[in-house]
Backbone bond lengths (Angstrom), bond angles and torsions (degrees), N, CA, C in turn:
res aa  C-N    CA-C-N  psi(-1)  N-CA   C-N-CA  omega(-1)  CA-C   N-CA-C  phi
1 M - - - 1.455 - - 1.522 108.11 -
2 R 1.299 116.91 128.39 1.454 122.28 178.37 1.516 107.15 -120.67
3 S 1.323 116.34 112.27 1.453 118.82 -174.76 1.514 109.35 -162.12
4 K 1.323 115.10 151.92 1.455 119.11 174.37 1.525 110.97 -71.90
5 K 1.320 115.41 -9.87 1.454 119.51 -179.20 1.525 112.43 -91.14
6 S 1.328 117.27 5.47 1.464 118.68 -177.84 1.529 111.66 -62.92
7 Q 1.318 117.49 -31.59 1.467 120.29 176.87 1.529 110.15 -63.44
8 A 1.317 117.29 -37.56 1.465 121.23 177.52 1.526 110.35 -66.95
9 V 1.340 116.76 -36.98 1.465 120.23 176.73 1.520 109.42 -62.05
10 L 1.330 116.92 -44.36 1.463 120.34 178.74 1.532 110.85 -63.19
11 T 1.306 117.49 -36.24 1.471 120.98 176.49 1.526 110.31 -63.53
12 R 1.341 116.58 -43.15 1.468 119.63 178.38 1.528 110.86 -67.47
13 L 1.330 117.35 -35.30 1.470 120.05 175.45 1.535 110.26 -62.24
14 K 1.325 116.23 -38.35 1.471 119.67 176.81 1.533 109.88 -63.97
15 Q 1.327 116.47 -39.60 1.467 119.45 179.76 1.518 111.24 -61.41
16 I 1.322 116.89 -48.71 1.466 118.45 -174.32 1.516 112.91 -77.06
17 T 1.338 117.20 -18.56 1.468 119.25 176.41 1.525 111.13 -95.28
18 G 1.325 116.71 -6.24 1.460 120.02 178.73 1.518 112.47 71.29
19 T 1.317 116.83 28.64 1.464 120.73 -178.77 1.520 110.12 -108.59
20 K 1.312 115.70 159.32 1.461 120.75 -178.61 1.533 112.00 -117.57
21 T 1.323 116.74 -29.35 1.459 120.44 -175.21 1.523 110.91 -112.36
22 D 1.337 114.83 162.42 1.464 119.38 176.34 1.521 110.96 -62.96
23 A 1.321 116.79 -38.21 1.470 120.15 -179.77 1.524 111.03 -63.30
24 S 1.329 117.13 -43.57 1.468 119.04 179.62 1.524 111.15 -71.25
25 L 1.339 117.88 -31.98 1.464 120.48 176.27 1.524 110.24 -65.95
26 S 1.312 117.37 -45.77 1.468 119.19 -179.78 1.522 110.35 -61.82
27 S 1.318 116.88 -37.01 1.464 120.35 176.76 1.524 110.90 -65.84
28 A 1.328 117.15 -44.49 1.466 121.37 -179.74 1.522 111.37 -64.29
29 L 1.325 117.27 -34.31 1.459 121.59 179.97 1.531 112.14 -85.77
30 Q 1.319 115.23 -5.79 1.466 122.48 -178.72 1.525 111.45 59.23
31 I 1.314 113.89 46.66 1.457 121.39 174.67 1.521 107.64 -127.53
32 S 1.311 116.77 163.94 1.464 119.09 179.13 1.525 110.06 -77.53
33 P 1.326 116.56 152.14 1.466 119.48 175.71 1.534 111.57 -58.62
34 Q 1.344 116.39 -31.47 1.461 120.22 178.86 1.534 110.75 -65.13
35 T 1.343 116.58 -38.48 1.464 119.82 178.51 1.524 110.07 -62.57
36 L 1.313 116.20 -46.08 1.464 120.09 179.03 1.527 110.78 -61.82
37 S 1.318 116.17 -42.67 1.461 120.98 178.65 1.531 110.67 -62.08
38 S 1.319 115.64 -38.99 1.465 120.54 178.26 1.534 110.77 -63.89
39 W 1.335 117.09 -42.90 1.467 120.91 177.90 1.519 109.98 -58.59
40 K 1.336 114.93 -45.35 1.460 118.86 -178.19 1.526 110.82 -65.31
41 G 1.330 116.58 -41.05 1.464 121.10 -179.55 1.522 112.21 -64.44
42 R 1.336 116.50 -36.96 1.470 120.82 179.69 1.524 111.44 -89.52
43 D 1.332 116.73 -3.93 1.463 122.23 -176.79 1.529 110.22 56.48
44 S 1.352 115.44 50.12 1.463 119.64 -179.06 1.530 110.30 -142.40
45 T 1.315 114.22 153.98 1.461 122.40 175.84 1.522 106.69 -139.27
46 P 1.317 118.79 132.48 1.466 119.57 -177.42 1.533 112.09 -72.97
47 Y 1.335 115.07 134.77 1.452 120.54 178.17 1.518 111.68 -59.96
48 A 1.331 116.91 -40.94 1.473 120.89 -175.22 1.524 111.02 -55.55
49 L 1.306 117.08 -42.77 1.461 120.80 179.66 1.526 110.38 -64.47
50 C 1.328 116.70 -44.99 1.458 120.31 -179.57 1.525 111.60 -63.64
51 V 1.321 117.09 -41.60 1.467 120.82 179.16 1.523 109.78 -63.76
52 D 1.324 116.76 -44.21 1.466 120.82 -179.90 1.526 111.23 -61.44
53 I 1.306 117.06 -45.81 1.468 121.25 179.78 1.523 110.54 -65.02
54 A 1.325 116.33 -42.39 1.465 120.01 179.70 1.523 110.47 -61.79
55 Q 1.324 117.90 -43.33 1.463 120.88 179.26 1.519 111.38 -66.47
56 T 1.308 116.66 -45.41 1.459 121.17 -177.01 1.523 112.41 -64.85
57 R 1.316 116.52 -38.49 1.459 120.62 -173.55 1.525 114.53 -103.54
58 G 1.330 117.12 0.48 1.461 119.69 179.10 1.517 112.92 71.07
59 I 1.315 116.47 29.19 1.465 122.29 -177.41 1.526 109.51 -94.60
60 S 1.309 116.86 144.38 1.458 122.55 177.37 1.528 109.67 -73.51
61 L 1.331 115.67 130.38 1.472 119.32 176.07 1.521 111.23 -65.61
62 D 1.326 117.28 -34.07 1.471 119.62 176.74 1.520 110.17 -58.17
63 W 1.308 116.21 -42.85 1.463 119.46 -179.75 1.526 110.18 -70.68
64 L 1.325 116.88 -46.87 1.456 120.39 -176.10 1.529 111.85 -63.57
65 L 1.312 117.06 -46.43 1.459 120.11 -175.40 1.526 113.88 -85.43
66 L 1.328 116.66 -34.90 1.470 120.25 -173.48 1.521 114.28 -113.52
67 G 1.332 116.42 -15.63 1.457 119.35 -176.35 1.517 112.25 75.69
68 E 1.351 116.65 20.72 1.459 121.25 -177.29 1.518 111.41 -114.51
69 G 1.324 116.06 147.09 1.453 121.20 175.30 1.520 112.71 79.82
70 P 1.339 114.81 -172.00 1.460 119.53 -178.14 1.527 111.10 -72.14
71 V 1.314 115.71 153.89 1.460 121.38 179.17 1.529 110.29 -65.69
72 L 1.314 116.47 -42.26 1.453 120.62 -175.42 1.518 112.03 -86.09
73 R 1.317 115.26 143.63 1.457 121.34 175.93 1.515 108.36 -71.16
74 Q 1.314 116.75 137.39 1.459 121.69 177.08 1.515 108.28 -78.88
75 T 1.332 116.79 127.24 1.454 120.77 -179.73 1.520 109.13 -101.65
76 P 1.351 117.44 145.38 1.459 119.76 179.56 1.518 112.69 -64.05
77 S 1.306 116.91 -29.88 1.460 120.60 -179.29 1.514 108.89 -132.22
78 E 1.296 116.14 134.66 1.460 119.77 179.85 1.521 112.74 -86.40
79 T 1.328 117.53 -0.70 1.451 119.93 -179.28 1.512 109.61 -84.74
80 L 1.300 115.43 123.93 1.455 122.18 179.73 1.518 108.09 -119.07
81 D 1.344 116.11 123.29 1.453 118.63 -176.11 1.523 113.85 -117.91
82 G 1.314 116.25 -52.54 1.453 121.25 -168.39 1.504 114.21 -80.80
83 P 1.347 114.91 175.65 1.467 119.75 -179.22 1.532 112.66 -63.48
84 Q 1.346 117.82 -36.09 1.464 120.43 177.81 1.523 110.16 -65.03
85 D 1.334 116.79 -41.09 1.456 120.75 179.01 1.522 110.81 -65.67
86 S 1.329 116.07 -36.95 1.455 120.64 178.67 1.527 110.03 -64.91
87 T 1.327 116.56 -41.73 1.459 120.78 177.69 1.522 110.32 -63.89
88 T 1.320 116.89 -41.41 1.465 120.73 178.03 1.521 110.32 -62.02
89 R 1.320 116.31 -43.64 1.472 120.05 179.08 1.530 110.21 -61.80
90 E 1.315 116.99 -44.87 1.465 120.06 179.58 1.524 111.24 -63.13
91 N 1.321 117.16 -42.12 1.463 120.37 178.17 1.517 111.45 -64.01
92 T 1.319 116.71 -37.77 1.457 121.16 178.65 1.525 110.09 -64.92
93 I 1.321 116.01 -46.18 1.463 120.19 178.63 1.525 110.37 -61.63
94 L 1.320 115.98 -42.53 1.462 119.97 179.47 1.524 111.25 -64.06
95 A 1.327 117.05 -40.44 1.463 120.26 178.58 1.527 110.43 -62.91
96 L 1.319 116.52 -43.35 1.469 119.73 177.66 1.525 110.77 -64.62
97 W 1.311 117.05 -41.59 1.464 122.25 178.83 1.520 110.27 -56.66
98 R 1.312 116.26 -43.57 1.464 120.95 -177.81 1.523 112.57 -67.36
99 L 1.312 117.08 -20.89 1.460 120.13 178.42 1.530 112.56 -80.43
100 L 1.333 116.67 -13.74 1.464 121.15 -176.92 1.521 111.60 -82.20
101 D 1.334 115.89 153.38 1.458 118.40 171.81 1.535 108.71 -84.38
102 E 1.305 115.98 171.57 1.467 121.03 -173.34 1.525 112.82 -61.52
103 D 1.331 118.23 -38.24 1.463 120.85 179.11 1.527 111.26 -62.02
104 D 1.332 116.37 -43.58 1.469 120.00 178.84 1.526 111.10 -65.91
105 R 1.324 116.30 -38.45 1.469 119.46 177.57 1.527 110.81 -61.59
106 C 1.321 116.56 -43.00 1.473 120.76 179.12 1.524 110.59 -64.24
107 A 1.319 116.99 -42.10 1.467 120.60 179.97 1.529 110.64 -62.38
108 I 1.324 116.67 -42.95 1.467 119.97 178.82 1.520 110.96 -66.45
109 Q 1.311 116.92 -42.11 1.471 119.72 178.27 1.522 110.62 -61.44
110 N 1.317 117.57 -42.81 1.460 121.09 177.98 1.524 111.22 -61.88
111 A 1.330 116.38 -42.85 1.465 120.00 179.11 1.525 111.04 -63.92
112 L 1.324 117.34 -40.03 1.466 120.64 178.63 1.531 111.37 -65.83
113 E 1.327 115.73 -41.47 1.465 119.01 178.06 1.529 111.04 -64.43
114 E 1.329 116.71 -39.20 1.465 121.00 177.37 1.527 110.59 -64.56
115 K 1.319 116.61 -42.04 1.464 121.47 178.42 1.535 110.24 -60.74
116 R 1.310 117.00 -44.41 1.466 121.13 178.32 1.534 110.60 -63.16
117 R 1.326 117.23 -42.16 1.459 121.28 179.53 1.526 110.42 -63.13
118 L 1.334 117.15 -43.37 1.466 120.55 178.74 1.530 110.95 -64.91
119 R 1.325 117.72 -39.81 1.452 120.93 178.61 1.535 110.60 -63.01
120 D 1.327 116.77 -41.01 1.465 120.61 177.55 1.527 110.86 -64.08
121 M 1.332 116.05 -41.71 1.464 119.75 179.12 1.533 110.83 -65.13
122 E 1.341 117.54 -40.13 1.465 121.09 178.38 1.528 110.81 -63.34
123 A 1.319 116.94 -39.02 1.472 120.40 178.28 1.527 110.42 -65.05
124 K 1.324 117.12 -42.83 1.467 120.49 178.26 1.522 111.43 -65.72
125 L 1.327 116.53 -39.67 1.457 120.79 178.03 1.525 110.59 -63.05
126 S 1.322 116.49 -41.24 1.457 121.24 178.42 1.533 110.44 -63.35
127 E 1.318 116.82 -42.45 1.470 120.64 176.70 1.526 110.74 -60.42
128 M 1.332 115.62 -44.62 1.459 119.75 -179.51 1.524 110.96 -64.96
129 A 1.328 118.01 -39.77 1.466 121.95 178.55 1.525 110.11 -63.12
130 N 1.324 117.05 -41.40 1.469 120.65 177.41 1.524 111.36 -64.75
131 L 1.323 115.96 -39.21 1.463 120.39 178.61 1.530 110.58 -65.85
132 V 1.321 117.79 -44.35 1.468 121.87 178.08 1.531 110.07 -61.58
133 A 1.336 117.16 -43.62 1.467 119.92 179.13 1.514 111.18 -63.14
134 S 1.317 116.00 -39.34 1.457 120.21 177.88 1.531 111.30 -64.64
135 L 1.327 116.33 -42.77 1.460 120.90 178.60 1.531 110.78 -64.58
136 E 1.323 117.86 -40.55 1.463 120.98 178.41 1.509 111.28 -63.92
137 R 1.329 117.56 -38.90 1.466 120.36 177.10 1.525 110.61 -64.10
138 N 1.319 115.89 -40.98 1.473 120.18 -179.59 1.531 111.23 -66.62
139 L 1.327 117.18 -34.48 1.450 120.96 179.57 1.529 111.66 -70.75
140 K 1.335 116.80 -32.87 1.449 121.62 179.79 1.530 112.71 -73.62
141 T 1.309 116.92 -22.44 1.471 119.39 -178.83 1.492 112.89 -95.03
């Protein structure tokens, strides 16, 4: 790909890999820093790498290459069953997570912790309700 927008592509790659520097991006992409520097110098980014990352992480190529449309690739079916689908879902969630600022990350973490706490309380309440019902049956007999 030869475009003046290649720098923007590299910026989006940093977003989805959760990196801030060229050195950390090259490490995340498993390429040498010299390769990344060469891409920047020639103002180019290889399509193959972008396609691979988009497939692996569930990212839209339109967004990655052009900065247009939703970040996530639209899937024909929202049902995910197998281990590959689970990995894709996790990568998608991770990519979205990396796009958030720290305040949003904290808010989501707090909401998840609250959800877990409520689920634990509901399970305990259900146990207690079963115990009370059992005791009431025993008292009636």
